[in-house]
N, C-alpha and C positions, 0 to 999 in steps of 0.2 A: 196274158199270153197263154196259149194252149198248144197241145201237141197231140198227134195221132200215133197209135201203134196198131198195126194190123197183121193178119196172116192172110195168105191166099188159100182159101178153102179148096180141097181137092175136087169137090163137086158142089154145085149150088144146093143140092139136097143136104149134104153134110153141113154147109154153112148155115142153112135155115135151122137144121136140127140143133146146132150148137147155140145159136141165138135164142131159140125157144127154151132150151135146157137151162141156160144161165139166167134168163129172165125169170124162169119159174123157181129155180133152186138156189141161186147164189144170194148170199146175204150182203147187205150194205157194209162198207168199210167201217162206218161210224158205229154200227151195231156190233160188229166183230171186235173192234178195238175198244169197246166200252165208252165211246164218245157220244152215243145216242141210246136212249132207252127203248126206242122202237126200231124195228127193221123196216126200212123204206124200200128195200130191194136194191139191186145193183144198178148203177147208172151206166147203161149200155149193156151189152155190145149192140152194134148195128152193122148193116151192110155199109161199106164206105160210101157208096153212091147216095145213100139215104140220110146222111147226117154227119159225116166227118168233114171238117173244114179243109184239110190238106190232101188226104188220099182219096182219090175218086176212081181208083183202079177197079175194073170189073173183077168180080169174084173175091174181093177182099172184105174181111169181117174184122171189126176191131172196136177200139175205144178212143175217145178223146179225153184228155185230162188237163187240168190246170197245172202250171209249173210249180205251184207252191202247195198243192194238195197232198196230204199224206195218203189219200186213196191211190195215188200213182203207184206206190209200191205194190199194192194189191193187184192193180191192173197189169203190172208187169209180170207178176207171178201167173195171173190168169192167162195172159197172152202166150206165155211160154207153154203152159199146160195145154191151151187150145192148139198150139202148133204141133204138139206131140200127138194130139188126138185126130185132128181133121186137116192139118195144114200140108201144103205142098212142101216137099223137101228141097234143100239146097242142091242144085244140079252137080256141084263139084264134090261136096262132102257127104251128101245123102243124109245130112242131119236136119232136124226141124229148124225152122227159121221164122223170124218176124221182121216186119218193115217199120222203121221209125220215120215218121213224118214224110212218107212217100219218097225218101231220098237214100236211106241207109239200111241195108239188110244186116241183121244180126243173127248169126248162127248160134244155136243153143248147144253149147258144148256139154256133153254128159259128165265131164270131169268137174264142171262148175255148177251144174244144176241137176237136181234129182228129177225123177219122173213126175213129180207134182209141180214142177216149175220153180221150186224153192232153191235158193243158192246154197251150195255147200261151202265150206270154208276152204276147200282145196283150190289152190292156185290164186287165191285172193289176198291182196295186201290188207293190212290193218285198216288203212283209209277206205278201201273199197267195202270192207265189212261195216265200217262205221257209218257209211253213207246209206245204209239201209235202215228202214224203220225197225226198231227192236221187236215190235209185235210180230213181224214176219218170221222171226226166229223162235217164236214161242211154241209150246206144245199145243196150245189152243188153236193157233193159226194152222199148224200142221194137221191137226184133227179136222179142221174145217175143209182144208184142201183134200184130205183123204176121204171125207164124206162126199164131196162133189165127185171125186174120182170113182168111188164105189158106185154112186148113183148112175154115173155115165156108163160104167161097165155093165151094170144090171140091165139097163134099157137096151143094150146091144147096139 
């Protein structure tokens, strides 16, 4: 079983720019988490119309992931980060958002997530914190997301 997570890019140019950026600069989950010796690059992202099984909405960019893969945690952090950089904002709250499986919008609450898309512990129960891969809370993971964020900002 697999799932899609997408953002609606503000413009096609920004969507293309994000896809190219992540394909060039993002590392694979296996390499980051020490599960692989070589970096095979990030699996995805793509335009929804070009390769996602559930979401086919025009202007949507995102990922597909398997329900049991640990890379799902990484892709959720990336989709939240992408939403803050190039995504259309929620019409009511004006906050960044992403779409789960073409059915459910999730607003990215700045009280629960930082600017890198990483969860903070504010407002989360012990169980919610426990359901996240421990590597996503590591200094090494934060450094990788900061590296991507800095590269994105440098390219303008």
